[in-house]
C-alpha positions in Angstrom: 36.4 12.0 107.5 33.5 11.4 110.1 30.4 11.3 108.0 32.5 8.7 105.3 33.1 6.5 108.2 29.3 6.5 109.0 28.6 5.2 105.6 31.5 2.8 105.3 30.1 1.2 109.0 27.2 0.7 106.8 28.3 -1.0 104.0 30.6 -3.5 105.6 29.7 -4.0 109.4 28.2 -6.9 108.1 26.4 -8.4 111.4 22.9 -8.0 112.9 22.6 -4.3 113.1 23.3 -3.0 109.4 24.8 0.4 111.2 21.9 0.6 113.8 18.9 -0.1 111.1 18.5 -4.2 111.8 19.2 -4.7 115.3 18.5 -7.9 115.9 15.4 -9.5 117.2 15.1 -11.1 120.9 15.9 -14.9 120.2 11.8 -16.2 120.1 13.1 -19.6 119.5 14.6 -21.5 122.9 16.4 -24.7 120.6 17.5 -24.7 117.3 17.9 -27.7 114.9 21.6 -28.5 115.0 22.1 -27.2 111.5 20.4 -23.8 111.7 22.4 -23.8 115.4 25.4 -23.6 113.5 24.7 -21.5 111.4 23.7 -19.0 113.8 27.1 -18.8 115.3 28.4 -18.5 112.5 26.9 -15.2 111.5 27.6 -14.0 115.1 30.9 -14.6 114.3 30.4 -12.8 111.6 31.3 -15.7 108.8 28.0 -14.9 106.5 29.2 -16.7 104.0 29.6 -20.1 105.5 26.3 -19.5 107.6 24.5 -19.3 104.0 26.0 -22.0 103.1 25.4 -24.3 106.1 21.2 -22.6 106.1 21.0 -23.0 102.1 21.9 -27.0 102.7 20.1 -27.4 106.1 16.7 -25.7 104.2 17.5 -28.3 101.5 17.9 -31.5 103.3 15.5 -30.9 106.0 12.9 -33.4 106.2 9.9 -31.6 108.8 8.1 -29.0 107.1 9.4 -26.7 110.5 12.7 -27.1 110.2 12.7 -26.2 106.6 10.9 -22.9 106.6 13.3 -22.0 110.0 15.8 -22.8 108.3 15.0 -20.4 105.4 13.8 -17.9 107.9 17.2 -18.0 109.3 18.6 -17.7 105.7 17.0 -14.5 105.0 18.0 -12.7 108.0 21.8 -13.8 107.0 21.5 -12.7 103.1 19.6 -9.2 104.9 22.9 -8.7 106.8 24.6 -9.5 103.6 22.8 -6.5 101.9 21.4 -9.6 99.6 17.7 -7.6 99.6 16.0 -9.8 96.7 16.1 -13.4 98.1 16.4 -12.1 101.7 13.1 -10.9 101.6 11.7 -14.1 99.7 12.9 -16.1 102.2 12.0 -13.8 105.1 8.5 -13.7 103.6 7.9 -17.5 103.2 9.1 -18.2 106.7 6.4 -15.8 107.9 3.8 -16.7 106.0 4.3 -20.4 107.3 5.2 -20.1 111.0 1.9 -18.6 113.3 3.4 -18.6 116.4 5.7 -16.1 118.0 8.7 -16.9 115.6 5.9 -15.4 113.0 7.0 -11.9 115.2 11.0 -12.9 114.3 10.2 -12.9 110.2 8.2 -9.9 110.5 10.4 -8.1 112.3 13.5 -8.2 110.0 11.1 -7.9 106.9 10.3 -4.4 108.6 14.1 -3.8 108.9 14.1 -5.1 105.4 12.4 -2.3 104.0 13.3 -0.1 106.4 16.2 -0.4 104.2 14.6 0.3 101.5 12.9 3.2 102.5 9.6 1.4 102.1 7.8 2.8 105.3 4.3 1.6 104.7 5.6 -1.7 104.4 8.0 -1.2 107.5 5.3 -0.3 109.6 2.9 -3.2 109.4 5.8 -6.1 109.5 6.9 -4.2 112.9 3.3 -3.8 113.8 3.0 -7.6 113.2 6.5 -8.7 115.0 5.2 -6.3 118.0 1.6 -7.7 118.0 2.6 -11.7 118.1 5.8 -11.3 120.6 5.9 -12.7 123.9 7.7 -9.3 124.6 6.1 -7.0 123.0 7.7 -3.8 125.0 10.9 -5.2 124.5 10.2 -5.5 120.8 8.9 -2.1 120.5 12.0 -0.9 121.6 13.9 -2.1 120.0 11.5 -1.2 116.6 11.9 2.3 118.0 15.7 2.2 117.9 16.0 0.9 114.5 13.6 3.8 113.2 15.7 6.2 114.8 17.6 7.4 111.4 14.5 7.8 109.4 13.1 10.7 112.2 13.4 14.4 111.5 17.2 15.6 112.8 15.6 17.8 115.2 13.5 14.9 116.9 16.4 12.6 117.1 17.9 13.8 120.1 14.5 13.8 122.3 13.7 10.2 120.9 17.3 9.1 121.0 17.0 10.2 125.8 13.7 7.9 125.8 15.0 5.0 124.6 18.4 5.0 126.6 16.2 5.5 129.4 14.3 2.6 128.5 17.3 0.3 127.1 19.0 1.2 130.5 16.2 -0.5 132.4 16.5 -3.3 130.7 19.9 -4.0 133.2 23.1 -5.7 132.5 22.0 -8.9 130.5 24.3 -9.7 127.3 21.4 -10.1 125.2 21.2 -6.5 124.5 25.1 -5.4 124.1 24.3 -5.0 120.6 21.7 -2.5 121.0 23.4 -0.8 123.5 26.3 -0.6 120.3 23.2 0.7 117.9 21.8 3.4 120.3 25.7 4.7 120.9 26.3 4.9 118.0 23.5 7.1 116.9 24.2 9.1 120.2 27.5 10.0 118.8 26.5 10.3 114.5 23.6 13.3 117.1 26.9 14.8 118.5 25.3 13.5 122.0 28.8 12.9 123.1 27.9 12.0 127.3 24.7 9.8 125.6 26.8 8.1 123.3 29.9 7.3 126.2 27.6 5.8 128.3 26.1 3.4 126.0 29.2 2.6 124.1 30.5 1.5 127.2 28.4 -0.9 128.2 28.5 -2.5 124.9 31.9 -2.9 125.5 31.3 -4.6 129.1 28.8 -6.4 127.6 30.8 -7.5 124.4 33.8 -8.9 126.7 31.3 -11.2 128.8 30.0 -12.6 126.0 33.3 -13.1 124.6 32.4 -12.2 120.7 35.2 -11.0 118.8 33.3 -9.7 115.7 31.4 -7.4 118.7 34.0 -6.6 120.8 36.2 -5.1 117.7 32.8 -3.1 116.5 32.4 -1.9 120.1 36.0 -0.7 119.7 36.0 0.6 116.4 33.2 3.1 117.5 34.2 3.9 120.3 37.7 5.2 118.5 35.3 7.2 116.3 34.0 9.0 119.1 37.1 10.0 120.2 38.6 10.7 117.0 35.2 12.9 116.6 36.1 14.9 119.5 39.5 15.3 118.5 41.2 13.1 121.0 43.9 11.5 118.9 45.8 9.8 121.0 43.0 8.2 122.8 41.4 7.3 119.2 44.6 6.1 118.3 45.5 3.6 121.7 42.0 2.4 121.0 42.6 1.7 117.1 45.6 -0.1 117.6 44.1 -2.2 120.3 41.6 -3.1 118.2 44.0 -3.9 115.7 46.0 -6.1 117.8 42.6 -8.2 119.0 41.7 -8.7 115.1 44.5 -10.2 114.0 43.7 -13.2 115.2 45.6 -16.1 113.2 43.6 -18.5 110.6 40.4 -16.3 111.0 39.3 -14.1 108.1 34.9 -13.0 109.4 36.6 -9.6 110.8 38.4 -7.9 107.9 35.7 -5.6 106.7 36.7 -3.9 110.0 40.4 -4.0 110.0 39.9 -2.3 107.4 38.2 0.5 108.9 40.5 0.2 111.6 43.9 0.4 109.4 42.2 3.4 107.8 41.6 5.1 110.6 45.3 4.6 112.0 46.2 5.7 108.6 44.5 9.0 108.8 45.5 9.5 112.5 49.3 9.2 111.9 49.3 11.1 108.5 48.0 13.9 111.0 50.4 13.5 113.4 52.9 13.7 110.7 54.3 9.9 110.3 53.4 10.1 106.8 55.7 6.8 106.7 53.3 5.1 109.4 50.2 6.1 107.3 51.6 4.9 104.3 52.3 1.4 106.1 48.4 1.2 107.3 46.8 2.5 104.0 49.0 -0.2 102.3 47.5 -3.4 104.6 44.0 -1.4 104.3 44.0 -1.0 100.4 45.4 -5.0 100.7 42.9 -6.1 103.0 40.1 -4.4 100.3 41.6 -6.5 97.8 40.9 -9.9 100.2 37.3 -9.5 100.1 36.3 -7.0 97.4 34.2 -9.4 95.4 31.9 -9.7 98.8 32.1 -6.2 99.7 28.2 -5.5 98.6 27.4 -2.3 96.0 25.2 0.0 97.8 23.9 3.8 98.1 23.5 5.2 102.0 21.2 7.9 102.2 21.0 8.7 98.3 25.2 8.8 98.2 27.2 6.3 96.6 28.7 4.0 99.5 31.7 3.8 96.7 32.4 7.9 97.5 32.2 7.6 101.2 34.5 4.8 101.6 36.6 2.9 99.5 37.4 5.7 97.2 39.2 7.7 100.1 40.8 5.0 101.6 42.5 4.3 97.6 43.2 7.6 97.2 44.5 8.3 100.5 47.4 5.8 99.6 47.9 6.9 96.1 48.4 10.8 97.7 51.0 9.0 99.8 52.6 7.0 97.2 52.9 9.9 95.0 54.8 12.5 97.8 56.9 9.2 98.3 58.1 9.0 95.0 60.0 13.1 95.5 62.6 11.3 97.6 62.9 7.8 96.1 65.8 7.7 93.6 65.0 7.7 89.9 65.8 4.5 88.6 62.8 3.3 91.8 60.3 6.3 90.7 58.8 4.8 87.5 57.9 1.0 89.3 56.4 3.4 92.3 54.2 5.3 89.6 53.3 2.2 88.1 51.8 0.9 90.8 50.2 3.7 91.3 48.1 3.9 88.0 47.6 0.3 88.6 45.5 1.5 91.8 43.4 4.1 90.3 42.8 1.8 88.1 41.5 -0.2 90.8 39.3 3.0 91.4 37.8 3.0 88.3 36.9 -0.6 88.4 34.9 -0.1 92.0 33.8 3.1 91.0 31.8 1.3 87.9 31.0 -1.6 89.4 29.4 0.7 91.9 27.6 2.5 89.5 26.2 -0.5 87.5 25.7 -2.2 90.8 27.3 -5.1 88.7 31.1 -6.7 89.4 30.2 -9.6 86.4 29.9 -7.4 83.8 32.9 -4.8 84.9 35.5 -8.1 85.8 34.3 -9.4 82.2 35.2 -6.5 80.2 39.1 -6.9 82.2 40.3 -9.7 79.9 40.5 -7.2 76.7 42.7 -5.2 78.2 46.2 -4.4 77.1 48.0 -2.6 79.7 50.9 -1.7 76.4 50.3 1.4 74.4 51.1 1.9 70.7 53.7 4.5 69.7 52.2 8.3 69.1 49.4 7.6 72.1 49.0 8.4 75.4 47.3 8.4 78.2 46.4 11.5 80.7 45.3 10.8 84.2 44.6 14.1 86.1 43.7 12.6 89.5 41.6 15.8 92.1 43.9 15.3 95.7 43.2 17.5 98.2 45.6 19.7 97.8 46.8 19.9 94.7 45.8 18.4 90.8 48.4 15.9 89.7 48.9 14.8 86.2 50.6 12.0 85.4 50.9 10.6 81.2 51.7 7.6 80.0 53.4 6.7 77.1 54.6 3.6 75.4 57.9 4.4 77.5 57.3 6.0 80.6 55.1 7.8 82.8 55.5 11.3 83.5 54.5 13.2 86.6 53.4 16.4 86.5 51.9 18.5 89.8 49.7 21.1 89.9 49.6 23.7 93.4 46.0 24.6 92.5 42.7 24.2 94.8 41.1 21.6 93.6 37.5 23.4 94.5 38.5 26.0 92.0 39.1 23.1 89.0 35.7 21.6 89.7 33.8 25.0 90.0 35.7 26.0 86.8 35.2 22.5 84.9 31.2 22.7 86.0 30.9 26.5 84.5 33.0 25.9 81.3 30.5 22.4 80.6 27.5 24.8 81.3 28.7 27.4 79.3 29.5 24.9 76.5 26.1 23.3 77.0 24.1 26.5 76.9 26.3 27.4 73.5 27.1 30.9 75.4 30.4 32.7 73.7 32.1 33.9 76.4 33.8 30.0 77.5 37.3 30.6 76.3 38.7 32.0 79.2 37.6 29.2 81.4 38.5 27.2 78.5 42.4 28.2 78.1 42.7 28.3 82.0 41.8 24.9 82.5 44.4 24.2 79.7 46.9 25.7 81.8 45.8 23.2 84.6 45.2 19.8 82.5 47.5 19.8 79.0 50.0 22.8 79.0 51.7 20.8 82.0 52.4 17.6 79.8 52.4 19.1 76.0 56.4 19.4 76.4 56.3 15.7 77.2 53.5 14.9 74.4 55.6 17.2 72.1 59.0 14.8 72.4 56.9 11.9 72.6 55.3 12.6 69.1 51.9 11.7 70.5 48.8 12.3 68.5 46.2 10.5 69.9 45.6 11.2 73.3 43.5 9.2 76.1 41.9 10.7 78.5 40.8 8.9 81.8 39.2 11.9 83.6 38.6 12.1 87.4 34.7 13.1 89.1 33.9 16.4 87.4 36.8 16.5 84.6 34.1 13.8 83.0 31.8 16.4 81.8 34.8 18.2 80.0 35.1 17.7 76.2 38.5 17.9 76.3 39.1 18.5 72.6 37.4 21.6 73.4 40.4 23.2 75.8 42.0 25.9 74.3 45.8 27.2 74.7 44.8 30.7 72.7 45.7 29.7 69.2 44.5 26.6 69.3 41.7 23.5 70.1 43.3 21.2 71.4 41.6 18.8 69.1 43.0 20.3 66.5 46.5 19.1 67.7 45.1 16.0 68.7 43.0 13.0 68.4 41.2 13.1 72.0 39.1 10.5 73.4 38.4 9.0 77.0 37.7 5.9 79.0 36.2 5.1 82.1 39.7 3.3 83.0 42.3 1.4 80.8 41.6 -1.5 82.7 38.1 -1.7 81.6 38.9 -1.0 77.7 39.3 -4.1 75.4 42.4 -1.8 73.1 42.8 -4.6 70.8 42.7 -3.2 67.1 39.5 -4.0 64.9 39.3 -7.7 63.2 38.7 -8.1 59.6 38.6 -5.7 56.6 34.6 -5.8 56.2 32.2 -3.1 58.5 28.6 -4.6 59.1 26.6 -2.2 61.2 23.1 -2.6 62.8 21.2 1.2 62.1 18.0 1.8 64.1 16.5 5.3 65.2 13.2 6.6 66.3 12.0 9.8 64.8 8.1 9.1 65.4 8.2 7.3 69.1 5.0 4.8 69.0 4.0 2.9 72.0 6.8 3.7 74.2 4.9 7.0 75.3 2.1 4.4 77.3 5.5 3.6 79.0 6.8 6.0 80.0 6.2 6.7 84.3 3.7 9.5 85.2 6.6 11.3 86.2 8.2 11.7 82.6 4.9 11.8 81.2 4.5 15.3 83.2 8.2 16.9 83.1 7.7 16.0 79.1 4.2 17.7 78.9 4.6 20.4 80.9 5.1 23.3 78.7 6.0 26.2 81.1 9.3 23.6 82.8 11.7 26.2 83.3 14.2 23.6 82.6 13.4 22.8 79.1 16.3 22.8 76.8 15.3 25.9 74.7 17.5 26.2 71.4 16.3 30.0 72.0 18.0 30.5 75.3 21.5 29.7 73.7 21.1 32.1 71.5 21.0 29.9 68.1 18.7 29.7 65.2 15.1 28.4 66.3 15.4 26.4 63.3 17.9 24.8 64.7 16.3 21.3 66.5 18.1 20.6 69.8 17.7 16.5 70.4 16.3 17.2 73.8 13.7 16.3 76.3 13.5 17.9 79.5 16.3 18.2 81.9 14.5 17.5 84.8 13.8 13.7 83.1 15.8 11.4 84.8 13.9 8.1 85.8 13.6 5.5 83.2 10.8 3.7 85.6 8.2 1.9 83.2 4.1 2.3 83.3 2.4 -0.4 84.8 0.8 -2.6 82.2 -3.1 -2.0 81.8 -3.2 1.6 82.6 -3.7 4.2 79.4 -3.6 7.6 79.0 -5.9 9.6 76.7 -5.4 9.7 72.9 -4.9 13.6 73.6 -1.9 13.1 76.0 -0.3 10.6 74.0 -0.4 12.4 70.5 0.9 15.0 72.6 4.1 12.9 74.1 4.5 11.7 70.7 5.4 14.9 69.2 7.4 16.5 71.8 9.3 13.4 71.3 10.1 13.6 67.8 13.0 13.8 65.8 12.5 14.7 62.8 16.5 14.9 62.0 17.0 11.5 62.8 15.1 9.6 59.6 17.6 12.0 57.6 20.7 10.6 59.3 19.5 6.9 59.1 19.2 7.6 54.8 22.7 9.4 54.9 24.1 6.5 57.0 23.0 4.1 55.4 24.9 4.8 52.0 27.7 4.6 53.9 27.4 1.9 56.5 26.7 -1.7 55.0 24.0 -3.5 57.2 19.9 -3.1 58.1 18.2 -0.4 59.3 15.1 0.0 61.9 13.2 2.9 61.7 10.8 3.6 63.6 7.8 0.8 64.3 10.6 -1.6 63.0 13.4 -0.1 65.7 11.3 -2.4 68.5 12.8 -4.9 71.1 11.6 -7.9 69.7 12.7 -7.1 66.2 16.3 -5.9 67.6 16.5 -8.9 69.8 16.1 -11.3 66.8 18.7 -9.1 64.4 21.1 -9.0 67.4 20.9 -13.1 67.6 21.1 -13.4 63.6 23.4 -10.9 62.4 27.0 -10.7 63.4 27.5 -6.8 63.5 30.7 -4.4 64.5 28.4 -1.5 64.7 25.4 -0.7 66.9 23.8 2.8 65.9 21.4 3.8 67.4 19.2 7.7 67.3 16.8 7.6 69.6 15.8 9.2 72.8 17.8 8.7 75.9 19.7 9.8 79.4 22.1 8.9 80.9 21.7 9.7 84.6 23.8 9.4 88.1 23.0 5.5 88.3 22.7 2.7 86.0 19.2 2.4 87.1 18.3 5.8 86.0 19.8 5.4 82.7 17.8 4.5 79.8 17.1 4.6 75.8 14.1 4.4 74.0 13.0 1.8 71.5 10.0 3.0 69.5 7.9 0.8 71.6 9.8 0.4 75.0 12.2 1.7 77.1 16.0 0.0 77.2 17.5 -0.1 80.3 20.9 -1.1 80.8 20.4 -4.3 81.9 17.5 -5.0 79.3 20.4 -4.0 77.2 22.7 -6.3 77.9 19.8 -8.9 78.4 18.8 -8.2 75.0 22.7 -8.6 73.1 23.1 -12.2 74.3 23.9 -13.4 71.4 26.2 -15.9 71.4 27.9 -14.9 67.7 28.0 -11.3 70.0 30.3 -12.7 72.8 32.5 -14.1 70.8 32.8 -11.2 68.5 31.8 -8.0 70.7 30.7 -5.1 68.7 33.2 -3.0 68.4 31.2 0.2 68.5 28.2 1.1 70.1 26.9 4.8 68.7 24.2 6.9 70.5 23.9 9.8 68.8 20.6 11.0 70.5 21.2 10.2 74.2 22.4 13.0 76.6 24.2 12.7 79.6 22.4 14.4 82.5 23.3 17.8 83.2 25.6 18.2 86.3 25.6 15.0 87.3 29.4 14.2 87.1 28.8 10.4 87.4 26.6 10.9 84.3 29.2 10.4 81.6 30.0 6.7 83.6 26.1 6.0 81.6 27.7 5.7 78.6 31.3 3.3 79.9 28.9 0.9 81.2 26.1 0.7 78.4 28.9 -0.2 76.0 30.1 -2.5 79.1 26.3 -3.8 79.3 26.4 -3.9 75.0 30.0 -6.2 75.3 30.9 -2.9 73.2 34.6 -2.0 72.6 33.9 1.0 72.4 30.7 3.6 72.8 29.7 7.0 70.5 27.5 9.8 72.9 27.3 12.8 73.7 27.8 15.1 76.3 24.9 17.3 76.3 21.6 17.9 73.4 22.9 18.1 70.2 22.0 19.9 66.9 20.1 18.2 64.2 22.6 18.8 61.9 25.8 18.8 63.5 24.6 15.3 64.8 24.0 13.8 60.9 27.2 15.4 59.7 29.3 14.3 62.5 28.3 10.6 62.6 27.9 10.8 58.3 31.9 11.4 58.2 32.6 9.7 61.3 31.7 6.3 59.4 33.5 7.5 56.1 36.0 7.6 58.2 36.3 4.2 59.8 35.1 2.7 56.7 36.0 4.3 53.6 39.4 5.7 55.1 39.8 2.9 57.3 40.8 5.5 60.0 41.4 4.9 64.0 37.6 5.8 65.6 39.3 8.7 67.5 40.9 10.4 64.0 38.1 9.7 62.6 35.8 11.8 64.8 38.5 14.5 64.9 38.3 15.1 61.5 34.4 14.5 61.6 34.7 17.7 64.6 37.8 19.5 62.8 35.2 19.9 59.3 32.1 21.6 62.2 35.1 23.8 63.5 36.1 25.0 60.2 32.6 25.9 59.5 31.5 29.6 59.9 28.1 27.8 61.0 29.1 25.3 63.4 32.3 26.4 64.8 31.3 27.1 68.0 31.8 24.1 70.4 28.3 23.6 71.2 27.7 22.0 67.4 31.2 19.6 67.8 32.3 19.3 71.3 29.8 17.2 73.2 30.5 14.4 70.5 32.6 11.9 73.2 34.3 8.3 72.3 34.7 6.3 75.1 36.9 2.9 75.4 39.0 1.7 72.7 40.2 4.2 70.0 41.9 2.3 68.1 
């Protein structure tokens, strides 16, 4: 829990230090203009939003250039503390370039801190050097720079550096101006398990914060000390300090400390639960959740050390609350249980929303789709929430009339291992998949099958959790039948993010686009991607022969190691030989046949090869009202929106690019019913990669997306797509039923009965 807490601190302690990375430089300006001074006071109190408003107004209203750029520079510092890195960089650089005296040192210092956060150590070093050179007290600034760069040292070097910094900082005396530096150093020592050193500096930080009467700083120090006690297993002392911090932070009329109160409530909940006081722990979790909901739009979307800050912070709080709520239902009267379960599902939906916001790095796009969501389910449809908790698997099945709860007393790590093995086995086309398919069926579907039968469920929507997103649920096997033979199965990232309204109108117009022979896009691939594609001996190549399948069956695969969508800088060209090899490796000969076949089933224009350019796609979407956008081209959906992409004939199309492309007013008024990606794939072994498919639908403002979990076989893709579109067009089937019938046609053919062929196709989102 300590690691998660450190990531949480880095995310929401939005004051001056950014968790020991962006410590405050010495106050190099002795006389602030009135509005700037007001904003600095607000900043020190944790009122970042108000400080930003005051400084923005001050910069616009200032008459003197010096005052204006001073306000801009201080605005950059506050934006940095609020994790708004791009505008912070612009403001800080403007102030840095304007001033030539010691104030340039101040803004150079913070620019160095910004580049540290962005892992650009070269720029960080350059700006920190400028800060030291121009500072009146160079030794002091050099000390602060060393303190900020601690986290980027190799772990084995940190203890020595911490001890050296401790001596230098202690030599500066008891001045209150160094309160935050003692806090930063103490917390860094705690993380490095130098307990005595941590205690020495945190204790001094507390004395100095009390002298300053800076409430926000006092709470930060109490929180850090309480974490030190919790790390050492001194639960009573940790709980006492935590309660002291909560009492201090609940000042009437103040909202600046919400981030710290969340952290304190979370710790109190953990400590109470460990002590067996579940009711009190549940109350603390509830208070933490309520506080999160108050400030959730203001919490920065961030990644810390390569990890999702969502997973390390918000998710554990929500799940802790859900865990205890589920246990509470066991002692509640039956009449109250349904209301409790409804509250639990709403909380799970909050988890899903927050994770998607984290994945996309975009709150607005997720919030925009929630308006079309409909909670009431039609008869015959059920939604299954499998939830992996620390000690068990919970299954919550929602139908049109009730919510059913089933508990599986199984180690969640066993479930994760089986799910990962099963997904890998199917991806590789191996034959020994049925044992895992049956075991996963016993855990995930068998416990609710009686309820499914009782409610005459024919359509099953799964809201998978974590590694379960890698599973094609239709391929789970009960010993006699695959799940797809009993139910039309689809998934959704969250029901609250699914526009589940039925399709409008009788006529379906489609825009069909595909690349069988790539063009100028090969010049836009990053050097890393090009090298991975061209390397003939790369062991990660998804070779068809390695699956034991006929070598005549081409899979639509690019190399498994290819994950980044970075475009190559303009003006840098590759040799004709390299371009030819790239085009050959990325050719998708089956796409032409697929597009030609779909043109006989669907009504609408087709863009093949050179016609499928960024410009042509934009003009078509602006001029036409399409219900279906079908794209057959290479693409990879990986662990973040930044590393997920689709290839057009002439360029890379990122998720943000897709959103920008589909801004036509007609599409905003009438969302696309279906975004179909028949040649894209999710990244192997990354349980966040299927979020990319959902994210693509959200960015494209599409109600649902049809994609694949692994590289698909050419003929299988053509047959699935042709039958699927016939089902939704001529037979007027629901999307999920049309996909089921298309998959069954492959399952019942001896040449394509293996799940490798039919199981990777997944429908995410609107199932109707």
